[in-house]
C-alpha positions in Angstrom: -76.7 49.9 -148.4 -79.1 47.9 -146.3 -79.6 44.2 -147.0 -82.3 41.9 -145.5 -81.7 40.3 -142.1 -84.5 37.8 -142.6 -86.1 35.8 -145.4 -89.4 34.1 -145.9 -88.2 31.3 -148.2 -91.5 29.5 -149.0 -93.1 27.2 -149.7 -95.2 28.6 -152.6 -99.0 28.4 -152.0 -98.4 27.9 -148.3 -99.8 31.3 -147.1 -96.7 33.3 -147.8 -98.5 36.2 -149.5 -100.8 36.7 -146.5 -97.7 36.3 -144.2 -95.9 39.0 -146.2 -98.7 41.4 -145.7 -99.1 40.6 -142.0 -95.4 41.2 -141.4 -95.4 44.4 -143.5 -97.9 45.9 -141.1 -95.6 45.7 -138.1 -93.9 49.1 -137.4 -90.6 47.4 -136.6 -90.5 45.3 -139.7 -89.6 46.4 -143.3 -90.6 44.2 -146.1 -89.3 44.8 -149.7 -92.0 46.5 -151.8 -91.7 43.7 -154.3 -92.8 40.5 -152.6 -90.8 38.1 -154.6 -87.5 39.5 -156.0 -86.0 36.0 -156.2 -82.5 37.5 -156.1 -80.9 34.7 -154.2 -82.5 31.8 -156.1 -79.2 31.1 -157.8 -80.9 30.2 -161.1 -81.4 33.4 -162.9 -81.6 32.7 -166.7 -80.6 29.0 -166.5 -84.3 28.2 -166.7 -86.7 28.7 -169.5 -89.5 31.1 -168.2 -92.7 31.0 -170.3 -93.7 34.1 -168.4 -90.9 36.7 -168.3 -92.6 38.6 -165.6 -91.4 35.9 -163.3 -87.8 36.6 -164.0 -85.8 37.4 -160.8 -84.0 40.6 -159.9 -80.4 39.8 -161.0 -78.7 43.2 -160.5 -77.3 43.8 -157.0 -78.0 47.5 -157.2 -81.6 46.9 -158.2 -82.0 44.5 -155.4 -80.5 46.9 -152.8 -82.8 49.6 -154.1 -85.7 47.6 -152.7 -84.5 48.4 -149.2 -83.5 52.1 -149.7 -86.5 53.3 -147.6 -85.4 51.3 -144.6 -85.2 53.6 -141.6 -84.9 52.2 -138.1 -86.8 49.0 -138.5 -85.3 46.1 -136.5 -86.3 43.4 -139.0 -85.7 43.9 -142.7 -86.9 41.1 -144.9 -88.3 39.8 -148.2 -90.3 36.8 -149.2 -89.3 34.7 -152.2 -90.8 31.2 -152.4 -88.2 30.0 -154.9 -85.6 30.0 -152.2 -86.7 26.9 -150.4 -86.4 24.8 -153.5 -83.2 26.3 -154.9 -80.1 24.3 -154.0 -78.0 27.4 -154.0 -80.1 29.8 -152.1 -79.0 28.9 -148.6 -75.3 29.4 -149.4 -75.9 32.6 -151.3 -78.0 34.0 -148.5 -75.5 32.9 -145.9 -72.7 34.6 -147.8 -74.7 37.9 -148.0 -76.3 37.8 -144.5 -74.6 35.2 -142.3 -76.8 36.1 -139.3 -80.0 36.1 -141.2 -83.2 34.5 -139.8 -85.0 32.0 -142.1 -88.7 31.4 -142.0 -90.4 28.6 -143.9 -94.1 27.7 -144.0 -94.8 24.1 -145.2 -98.1 22.8 -146.5 -99.4 19.3 -147.2 -97.4 18.7 -150.4 -100.2 17.1 -152.4 -102.5 20.0 -151.7 -99.7 22.5 -152.3 -99.1 20.9 -155.7 -102.7 21.2 -156.8 -102.9 24.8 -155.5 -99.8 25.6 -157.5 -101.4 24.2 -160.6 -104.6 26.3 -160.0 -102.4 29.3 -159.5 -100.8 28.8 -162.9 -104.1 28.2 -164.6 -105.6 31.3 -163.1 -102.7 33.4 -164.2 -102.8 32.0 -167.8 -99.4 30.4 -167.3 -100.5 26.8 -167.5 -101.4 25.5 -171.0 -103.0 22.3 -169.7 -106.4 22.4 -168.0 -106.1 18.9 -166.4 -103.9 18.5 -163.3 -103.1 14.8 -164.0 -101.9 15.8 -167.5 -99.8 18.5 -166.0 -98.2 16.1 -163.6 -97.4 13.7 -166.5 -95.8 16.6 -168.3 -93.6 17.6 -165.4 -90.7 15.3 -166.0 -90.4 16.5 -169.6 -90.7 20.1 -168.5 -87.9 19.6 -166.0 -85.7 18.1 -168.8 -86.6 21.1 -171.0 -85.5 23.5 -168.1 -88.9 25.0 -167.4 -88.7 27.2 -164.3 -89.6 25.5 -160.9 -93.0 27.3 -160.9 -94.2 24.4 -163.0 -92.7 21.7 -160.8 -95.9 20.9 -159.0 -94.9 17.6 -157.6 -91.2 18.0 -157.3 -91.3 21.0 -155.0 -93.2 19.0 -152.4 -90.3 16.9 -151.4 -89.5 19.2 -148.4 -87.0 17.1 -146.4 -83.9 17.9 -148.4 -85.0 21.5 -148.9 -85.4 22.2 -145.2 -82.3 20.2 -144.3 -80.2 22.5 -146.5 -81.2 25.5 -144.5 -80.7 23.8 -141.1 -77.3 22.6 -142.2 -76.3 26.0 -143.5 -77.7 28.3 -140.7 -78.4 26.0 -137.7 -81.6 25.5 -135.8 -81.3 28.8 -133.9 -81.7 30.8 -137.2 -84.4 28.7 -138.9 -88.1 28.5 -138.0 -90.4 26.1 -139.7 -94.2 26.7 -139.5 -97.1 24.7 -140.9 -99.8 26.1 -143.2 -102.5 24.7 -141.0 -101.1 26.5 -138.0 -101.1 29.8 -139.9 -104.7 29.1 -141.0 -106.1 28.1 -137.6 -104.2 30.3 -135.3 -102.5 33.0 -137.3 -102.0 35.4 -134.4 -100.2 32.8 -132.3 -98.0 32.0 -135.2 -97.3 35.7 -135.9 -96.4 36.4 -132.3 -94.0 33.5 -132.2 -92.6 34.8 -135.4 -92.2 38.4 -134.0 -90.3 37.0 -131.1 -88.0 35.1 -133.4 -87.4 38.3 -135.4 -86.8 40.3 -132.2 -89.6 42.8 -132.7 -92.6 43.7 -130.5 -94.6 40.5 -129.9 -97.7 42.4 -128.7 -98.4 44.0 -132.1 -101.7 42.7 -133.7 -101.9 43.0 -137.5 -105.2 43.2 -139.4 -105.9 39.6 -140.3 -109.2 40.2 -142.0 -108.1 40.2 -145.6 -107.1 37.0 -147.3 -104.5 37.4 -150.1 -103.9 35.4 -153.3 -107.0 33.2 -152.7 -107.8 30.3 -155.0 -110.1 30.7 -157.9 -110.3 30.3 -161.7 -111.5 33.0 -164.1 -115.1 32.6 -165.0 -114.3 34.1 -168.4 -110.8 33.6 -169.8 -111.4 36.2 -172.5 -112.3 38.9 -169.9 -109.3 37.8 -167.7 -106.9 38.1 -170.7 -108.4 41.5 -171.5 -107.9 42.7 -168.0 -104.2 41.6 -168.2 -103.7 43.3 -171.5 -105.0 46.6 -170.1 -102.3 46.6 -167.5 -103.6 44.6 -164.7 -100.9 41.9 -165.0 -102.5 40.1 -162.1 -106.3 40.9 -162.0 -106.7 38.8 -158.8 -104.4 41.2 -156.9 -106.2 44.2 -158.4 -109.4 42.8 -157.0 -107.9 42.2 -153.6 -106.8 45.9 -153.5 -110.3 47.0 -154.6 -111.9 44.9 -151.9 -110.4 47.1 -149.2 -112.2 50.2 -150.4 -115.6 48.7 -151.0 -118.5 48.3 -148.5 -118.3 45.2 -146.3 -119.2 42.2 -148.3 -119.3 43.9 -151.7 -115.7 43.2 -152.5 -116.1 39.5 -151.9 -119.2 39.6 -154.3 -117.2 41.3 -157.0 -114.5 38.7 -156.7 -117.1 35.9 -156.8 -118.4 37.3 -160.1 -115.0 37.4 -161.6 -113.6 34.1 -160.3 -115.3 30.7 -160.1 -114.7 28.2 -157.3 -111.9 25.9 -158.4 -112.8 22.3 -159.2 -112.2 19.7 -156.4 -108.9 17.9 -156.2 -109.4 14.6 -158.0 -109.2 12.1 -155.1 -107.4 9.4 -157.1 -104.7 11.9 -158.1 -104.4 13.1 -154.5 -104.0 9.6 -153.3 -101.2 8.9 -155.8 -99.4 12.0 -154.8 -99.6 11.2 -151.1 -98.2 7.8 -151.7 -95.3 9.3 -153.6 -94.6 11.7 -150.7 -95.0 9.3 -147.8 -91.3 8.4 -147.3 -90.3 12.1 -147.5 -93.0 13.2 -145.0 -91.8 10.6 -142.5 -88.3 11.9 -142.8 -89.4 15.5 -142.5 -91.4 14.7 -139.3 -88.1 13.6 -137.6 -86.2 16.6 -139.0 -88.6 19.3 -137.8 -90.1 17.3 -134.9 -93.7 17.8 -135.9 -96.5 15.3 -136.3 -97.4 15.3 -140.0 -99.7 12.3 -140.0 -102.6 14.4 -141.3 -100.6 14.9 -144.5 -100.8 11.2 -145.2 -104.6 11.1 -145.0 -106.2 10.7 -148.4 -109.8 11.8 -147.5 -109.0 15.4 -146.8 -110.3 17.9 -149.4 -108.1 20.8 -150.4 -108.9 23.9 -148.4 -109.4 27.4 -149.7 -106.0 29.1 -150.0 -104.8 31.6 -147.5 -102.3 32.9 -150.0 -98.8 32.3 -151.2 
């Protein structure tokens, strides 16, 4: 049975949903029909999961069935954002696919944390409406074994996470990209990624649709009703609908359903950046990229490109 030969390991809210859809368009790339099976996260039921829909695929047969329609694609992959944070994922992936290619996309950790929080609020998974309060609750949640989806701050310490993959697979098998690069020059990033995966670099995917964009429900009752009627993620349903509506009308429908998220409280952002500074400086040396922009406190959070 076919197993993946490449993995998009995260980070969450760093454009991985959009990246998944771009890769999926390539004729020489097969992406698992479930974007995030989380099979190799190595955590399984060790964590409390307030939302059971987030539970990973734990059965090998069920995981392999995600790839049963692979034909002659050169690159076979999946994208699970839990893999970059999980301490066991690198060794588990290495055991299964020793020659696997690893792709990571990293985002300013403070902005990523806030986007993660908005994502959970939007999905009805975060009981607290205030980001500062959620950050204060994080340490207790970790002690209570909540799943890492709610580790808004903790998941932003990237240095150790990336180093685990470099130590396990070597630099030739690991590519680290930045969220800002994916946002400002997605085609250049994708062509570099295609070359890394050994597929046709000249293919140009449709980059016109943004996936998993930020926003909070204008009416929580209506959002809950939509979920109860089977749209477990109404935001994704609206994204699918947007493709079939006249130009501009899909965006209007989404704007009526979701409100623009509140701005990132600047004092909270500054505190987070201060806590990340040492780790960012270490990460700069590890991946050989200038990350000084991540340490600027005046930048406002940008609209999400997915993930």
